[in-house]
BAMARNU-606914 format. One line per field, with one value per residue (C-alpha): chain; residue in one letter; residue number from 1; x, y, z. Coordinates in steps of 0.25 Angstrom, whole numbers, plus 5000, padded with zeros to 4 digits. Each point is the difference from the previous one (the first is absolute). Layout:
BEGIN
chaine <- (A  ...)
residu <- (A  ...)
num <- (NUM  ...)
px <- (X  ...)
py <- (Y  ...)
pz <- (Z  ...)
END
This chain:
BEGIN
chaine <- (A  A  A  A  A  A  A  A  A  A  A  A  A  A  A  A  A  A  A  A  A  A  A  A  A  A  A  A  A  A  A  A  A  A  A  A  A  A  A  A  A  A  A  A  A  A  A  A  A  A  A  A  A  A  A  A  A  A  A  A  A  A  A  A  A  A  A  A  A  A  A  A  A  A  A  A  A  A  A  A  A  A  A  A  A  A  A  A  A  A  A  A  A  A  A  A  A  A  A  A  A  A  A  A  A  A  A  A  A  A  A  A  A  A  A  A  A  A  A  A  A  A  A  A  A  A  A  A  A  A  A  A  A  A  A  A  A  A  A  A  A  A  A  A  A  A  A  A  A  A  A  A  A  A  A  A  A  A  A  A  A  A  A  A  A  A  A  A  A  A  A  A  A  A  A  A  A  A  A  A  A  A  A  A  A  A  A  A  A  A  A  A  A  A  A  A  A  A  A  A  A  A  A  A  A  A  A  A  A  A  A  A  A  A  A  A  A  A  A  A  A  A  A  A  A  A  A  A  A  A  A  A  A  A  A  A  A  A  A  A  A  A  A  A  A  A  A  A  A  A  A  A  A  A  A  A  A  A  A  A  A  A  A  A  A  A  A  A  A  A  A  A  A  A  A  A  A  A  A  A  A  A  A  A  A  A  A  A  A  A  A  A  A  A  A  A  A  A  A  A  A  A  A  A  A  A  A  A  A  A  A  A  A  A  A  A  A  A  A  A  A  A  A  A  A  A  A  A  A  A  A  A  A  A  A  A  A  A  A  A  A  A  A  A  A  A  A  A  A  A  A  A  A  A  A  A  A  A  A  A  A  A  A  A  A  A  A  A  A  A)
residu <- (M  T  G  I  F  S  L  V  T  T  E  I  L  P  I  G  L  L  T  P  I  G  A  S  F  R  I  S  D  G  T  A  G  L  M  M  A  L  P  G  I  V  A  A  V  A  A  P  V  V  T  V  A  T  R  R  T  D  R  R  T  M  L  C  V  L  M  L  A  L  V  L  A  D  L  L  N  A  L  A  P  A  Y  W  A  V  L  V  A  R  I  V  L  G  V  V  I  G  A  F  W  S  I  G  A  G  L  A  P  R  L  V  P  E  A  R  Q  A  R  A  N  A  V  I  F  S  A  V  P  L  G  S  V  L  G  V  P  A  G  V  F  L  G  H  L  A  G  W  R  T  A  F  A  A  M  A  A  L  T  L  I  V  F  A  A  L  A  V  S  L  P  P  L  P  P  Q  T  G  T  S  L  S  V  L  R  G  L  L  R  T  R  G  A  R  T  G  I  A  V  T  F  L  V  V  A  A  H  F  G  T  Y  T  Y  V  T  P  F  L  Q  D  V  T  H  A  G  P  N  L  V  T  V  L  L  L  A  Y  G  V  S  G  I  A  G  N  F  L  V  G  T  W  A  A  R  A  L  R  P  A  F  V  T  A  A  C  L  L  A  A  S  T  L  L  L  P  V  L  G  R  T  T  P  G  A  T  V  L  L  L  L  W  G  L  A  Y  G  A  V  P  V  C  S  Q  L  W  F  R  T  A  A  P  H  A  P  E  A  A  T  V  V  F  T  S  S  F  Q  A  T  I  S  L  G  A  L  L  G  G  A  V  V  D  T  A  S  T  S  T  V  M  L  L  G  G  L  T  A  L  A  T  A  L  V  V  R  L  C  A  G  S  P  D)
num <- (1  2  3  4  5  6  7  8  9  10  11  12  13  14  15  16  17  18  19  20  21  22  23  24  25  26  27  28  29  30  31  32  33  34  35  36  37  38  39  40  41  42  43  44  45  46  47  48  49  50  51  52  53  54  55  56  57  58  59  60  61  62  63  64  65  66  67  68  69  70  71  72  73  74  75  76  77  78  79  80  81  82  83  84  85  86  87  88  89  90  91  92  93  94  95  96  97  98  99  100  101  102  103  104  105  106  107  108  109  110  111  112  113  114  115  116  117  118  119  120  121  122  123  124  125  126  127  128  129  130  131  132  133  134  135  136  137  138  139  140  141  142  143  144  145  146  147  148  149  150  151  152  153  154  155  156  157  158  159  160  161  162  163  164  165  166  167  168  169  170  171  172  173  174  175  176  177  178  179  180  181  182  183  184  185  186  187  188  189  190  191  192  193  194  195  196  197  198  199  200  201  202  203  204  205  206  207  208  209  210  211  212  213  214  215  216  217  218  219  220  221  222  223  224  225  226  227  228  229  230  231  232  233  234  235  236  237  238  239  240  241  242  243  244  245  246  247  248  249  250  251  252  253  254  255  256  257  258  259  260  261  262  263  264  265  266  267  268  269  270  271  272  273  274  275  276  277  278  279  280  281  282  283  284  285  286  287  288  289  290  291  292  293  294  295  296  297  298  299  300  301  302  303  304  305  306  307  308  309  310  311  312  313  314  315  316  317  318  319  320  321  322  323  324  325  326  327  328  329  330  331  332  333  334  335  336  337  338  339  340  341  342  343  344  345  346  347  348  349  350  351  352  353  354  355  356  357  358  359  360  361  362  363  364  365  366  367  368  369  370)
px <- (4795  4991  5007  4999  4986  4997  5007  4993  4986  5002  5006  4989  4988  4995  4998  4988  4996  5003  4985  4996  5013  4998  4986  5004  5009  4992  5011  5000  5005  5013  5003  4997  5010  5011  4999  5007  5009  5007  5005  5007  5007  5005  5004  5008  5009  4999  5005  5015  5000  4995  5008  5013  4998  4997  5010  5007  4987  4995  4990  4990  5000  4997  4989  4993  5002  4994  4988  4997  5001  4989  4991  5001  4997  4988  4994  5002  4992  4989  5000  5002  4992  5002  5006  5014  5001  4998  5011  5009  4997  5003  5014  5003  4996  5009  5012  4996  4998  5013  5008  4993  5000  5015  5004  4990  4997  5014  5002  4996  5015  5003  4988  4999  5010  5004  4991  4988  5003  4991  4988  5003  5000  4987  4994  5005  4994  4987  4997  4997  4988  4996  4998  4990  4994  4999  5003  4993  4987  4999  5003  4989  4990  5004  4999  4986  4996  5006  5007  5013  5007  4997  5008  5012  4998  5000  5013  5006  4997  5004  5014  5002  4999  5009  5010  5000  5001  5013  5006  4998  5002  5012  5014  5010  5004  5012  5003  5010  5004  4996  4992  5008  4997  5012  4994  4987  5007  5008  4987  4993  5012  4997  4991  4992  4996  4996  4992  4993  4996  4994  4992  4996  4995  4992  4993  4997  4995  4991  4995  4998  4995  4988  4999  4999  4987  4994  4989  4995  5000  4993  4989  4998  5002  4997  4990  5004  4996  5009  4998  5003  5012  5005  4998  5007  5012  5001  5000  5011  5008  4999  5004  5012  5005  5000  5007  5011  5003  4998  5007  5009  5006  5001  5007  5011  5004  4996  4998  4998  4989  4993  5001  4995  4988  4996  5000  4992  4989  5000  4998  4989  4992  5000  4998  4988  4993  4993  4994  4998  4999  4987  4994  5003  5005  5009  5006  5002  5008  5008  5003  5005  5009  5005  5003  5007  5009  5003  5003  5013  5004  5007  5008  5004  5004  5008  5007  5004  5008  5006  5004  5007  5007  5003  5011  4992  4986  4995  5004  4993  4987  5002  5000  4988  4992  5003  4997  4987  4995  5003  4992  4988  4999  5002  4990  4989  5002  4999  4989  4993  5002  4994  4988  4997  5001  4995  4995  5004  4998  5011  5010  4998  5003  5013  5004  4999  5008  5011  5000  5002  5012  5006  4999  5007  5011  5003  4999  5010  5009  5014  5002  4990  5005  4998)
py <- (5092  5007  5013  4999  4996  5013  5008  4993  5001  5015  5003  4993  5002  5013  4990  4994  5014  5009  5003  5004  5008  5007  5003  5005  5011  5002  4996  4991  4985  5005  5010  4990  4991  5010  4992  4988  5009  5008  4989  4994  5012  5003  4985  5000  5012  4995  4986  5004  5012  4994  4987  5007  5010  4989  4990  4999  4999  4987  4995  4995  5014  5006  4991  5003  5015  4999  4993  5011  5010  4992  5000  5016  4999  4992  5009  5012  4993  4997  5014  5008  5013  5002  4992  5007  4993  4987  5003  5004  4986  4993  5008  4994  4986  5002  5002  4988  4991  5003  4998  4988  4992  5003  4996  4989  4993  4994  4995  4986  4995  5005  4994  4986  4989  5000  4988  5008  5013  4998  4996  5012  5010  4994  5002  5014  5004  4993  5013  5006  4991  4999  5015  4998  4988  5005  5014  5007  4992  5002  5014  5002  4992  5009  5012  4997  4997  5012  5009  5000  5007  4989  4990  5009  5001  4985  4999  5009  4990  4988  5007  5003  4985  4997  5010  4992  4987  5005  5005  4987  4990  5005  4997  5012  5002  5009  5004  4990  5007  5015  5005  5012  5008  4994  4986  5005  5006  4988  4991  5009  4998  4986  4994  4992  5011  5009  4989  4998  5015  4999  4987  5005  5013  4994  4989  5009  5011  4990  4995  5013  5008  4991  4994  5014  5002  4986  5004  5011  4990  4989  5011  5006  4988  4988  5007  4994  5006  5002  4986  4994  5009  4995  4985  5002  5007  4989  4990  5007  5000  4985  4998  5009  4992  4987  5007  5005  4986  4992  5009  5007  4986  4997  5013  4996  4988  5007  5015  5004  4990  5003  5015  4998  4991  5011  5011  4992  4997  5014  5005  4989  5004  5015  5000  4991  5007  5011  4988  4989  5009  5005  4988  4996  4986  5006  5010  4990  4990  5012  5005  4987  4999  5014  4997  4987  5008  5012  4992  4995  5014  5005  4987  5000  5014  5000  4987  5006  5011  4991  4990  5012  5004  4988  5008  5012  4994  5013  5009  4991  5001  5015  5001  4990  5009  5013  4994  4993  5012  5010  4992  4999  5015  5001  4989  5006  5014  4995  4991  5012  5009  4989  4998  5015  5001  4987  4988  4989  4990  5008  5000  4985  4998  5009  4992  4987  5005  5005  4986  4993  5009  4996  4985  5004  5007  4989  4989  5007  5009  4995  5006  4990  4992  4985)
pz <- (5529  5009  4998  4985  5002  5007  4990  4988  5006  5003  4987  4992  5009  4992  4988  5007  5006  4988  4998  5014  5003  4987  5003  5014  4994  4988  4990  4988  4999  4993  5010  5011  4993  5005  5013  4993  4992  5010  5010  4988  4996  5014  5003  4987  5006  5014  4997  4997  5008  5013  4998  4998  5011  5010  4995  5014  5007  5006  4990  5011  5006  4986  4997  5014  4998  4986  5006  5010  4988  4993  5012  4999  4985  5002  5011  4992  4989  5009  5006  4987  4999  4985  4989  5001  5014  4994  4990  5011  5007  4987  4999  5014  4995  4988  5009  5008  4988  4993  5013  5005  4987  4997  5014  5003  4987  4999  5014  4998  4998  5014  5007  4995  4995  4986  4996  5005  4993  4988  5009  5009  4988  4996  5014  5001  4986  5003  5008  4986  4997  5014  5000  4989  5006  5014  5001  4989  5000  5016  4998  4989  5009  5012  4992  4995  5014  5008  4989  4993  5012  5009  4990  5002  5015  5000  4992  5011  5011  4992  4997  5014  5003  4989  5006  5013  4993  4992  5013  5007  4990  4991  5004  5000  4985  4999  4986  4993  4987  5000  4987  4995  4988  4993  5002  4994  4988  4997  5001  4990  4990  4999  4988  5009  5009  4988  4994  5014  5000  4986  5003  5014  4994  4989  5009  5012  4991  4993  5014  5007  4988  5000  5014  5007  4992  5001  5010  4991  4989  5008  5004  4986  4990  5009  5007  5013  5014  5012  5005  4987  4998  5014  4996  4987  5006  5010  4989  4993  5013  5002  4986  5002  5012  4992  4989  5010  5004  4988  4989  5011  5003  4986  4997  5010  4990  4987  5001  4985  4997  5013  4997  4986  5005  5010  4990  4990  5010  5004  4986  4997  5012  4998  4985  5001  5012  4991  4992  5010  5013  4997  5007  5015  4996  4989  5009  5011  4991  4995  5013  5005  4988  5003  5014  4997  4990  5009  5012  4994  4995  5012  5003  4985  5000  5013  4997  4986  5007  5010  4989  4993  5013  5009  5007  5004  5005  5007  4988  4991  5009  5000  4984  5000  5010  4993  4986  5005  5008  4989  4990  5010  5000  4985  4997  5009  4994  4986  5003  5007  4987  4991  5010  5000  4985  4995  5009  5009  4989  4992  5011  5001  4985  5001  5013  4993  4988  5010  5006  4987  4997  5014  4996  4986  5007  5011  4989  4990  5008  5001  5014  5006  5012  4998)
END
């Protein structure tokens, strides 16, 4: 959980600091959005490549090495002399994201008894909303106090502590079933996996195509200052933690209804933001609803793939990671194009329609796990 928290916070930290980073390098919000797009593209490739290449390596060793690589990425971000250096750091981050998620996100069955696996999965995936509730608001606050580079330097220090914690606390984790290319190809031939890729693509594109640009929206449409933006992002993250445990636990018993509910809530919040988000109370309520919805998405998506391939849990996590991260990139890129050519309100509307399409596909597709 702490390892994924460091990854998620580093990955989405530019969302809260998009404007000052863009101003520092004199680039537009859409161009600054490449910081969100690039890691996902790299992670989508790194997930299968690194996992297959290291299939005989102890998983504890791999997780520790990946944390050290994340420390280097954070330091490069903090010291970047130009925007190209920031993008290099984001490439390194992408490699770490793809490999760490693929190897670490599915380890719950090896760490706890069977009766506690659903709760352990919820704890692991709580790192995603925790990155929003703790990481991003703290990074934004620190960035406004001492500059955005200080926020990344602080993440480097935190990640070094996480490395030490992993090295001390995790037991040896020799690989059980090696994830080979043939196993991945076999998984992709199943209807459940293909459906999982489709619904993951839709819901993640809906979320990151909009959430990447939520700070400019709050500044331009809600007219929120830096302190209010920090509070609103904090409220979003708290709601995300609730969604992770409430809907995530429900998903273990009824996956399809839980996924449909999350997608519908996400659609409602983003579609209504351009209308009701012009005032602080309206934006607050809708961000709470949005956080509740998205907090459940990673758990639902990962559980979907694991249900489709119970015989190959690590391979299922690889496919989940690749599809999830590739769509983060695409969503951020498409959202950036819309923001630069239209407005942040337009991107919210398009994201909401995409989330509605997710709910429809999950509800009607015959390949949905029950």
